[in-house]
N, C-alpha and C positions, 0 to 999 in steps of 0.2 A: 504494500500500500504506500502511495506517495505522500510525502509531507506536503503541507499546504502553507503558503505564506499570504500575508495581507500587507499591502503597502498603501499609505494614505497621507493626505495633506489636510491639515486642520487650521483654519484661520479663526482667531478669536477676536472678540470685539476690542476696539482700540482702548488701550490703557488697562486691559484685563490680563496681560501676559503673565504676570507673577501669580495671579489667582488661578489661571489656567494651568500653569506649571505645577502648582500645589495639587490641584485636582487630578492631573495626569499621574502624578506620583502615587496618589491614592489608588488610581486604577491599576497601576503596576502592582501594588501590594495586593489588590483584590484578585488579580490574575495569577498570582503566585501559587494559589491553591488549586487551580484548575487542572484536571487531568489532561495530559497531552500538550500542555503549553510549554514550549521549549525556549522561545525568545519572545519577549513582549517589551517593546521599548518605544519611547517618545524622544524626539530630538527637537531642540528649539533653534529657530533661525531668526532672521531679521523680520521686523514689521509684524510681530505677534503671530508668526506662522510657525506651526509645529508639524513635524513629520512623524509618521507612525510606521513601525515595522513589527510584525509578529510572525513567528514560525510555530506551527502546530504539527504534532506527530501524524495527524491524518485528518480527513474531511469531517469525521464525527466530532473530533475535538474542536474544530473550527465552528461547526454548527452549534455546539453546546456552549461555546464561549459566551460569556456575558450573562449566563442564567443564574449565577450565584447571587445571594442577597447582597453581598458586599459590592459586587460589580453593579448591580441594579441601583444601589444607593449612590455609588460614585457617578453613575450616568445622570442621576437627577441634578447633581452639582455641575456636571459637564455641559449639558445641553444649553442652559441659559447664557453661557459664556461665549458660545460660537457666534461668529459674524455671518456665517452661511453654513449650509450642510457640509459635512466632511466629504472629501473625495476619496473613496476607498476602492482599491483594485485587488481582487484575489489573484493569486498566481501559484504556479508550481515551480519550486526552485530546481534549477538544472545543474548549477555549479556553484561551489562556495568554498571559502577559506574561513575557518574558525568554527564550523559546525558540520556534523555529519549529515549527509543526505541519505 
């Protein structure tokens, strides 16, 4: 079974970058207990833009992602900070350095 990745861009409302960073850190903590979650990361760039990368062990893990109470609670804090809907793209990793495929 192939691993599954998700790559995304999130723009938050102007002046909310620090607040968004704190919420995203909470989301990483929430994802830590999810079965099949191998990498779950957010990266901050200029202009209150954040990038997301996740690697899950399989499609089932990706589908069940976000169903925990902790993740649902974090999403409640995340949604009002966004300037627009996040742009997320599912993918299948084909080559990597730093993790096994």
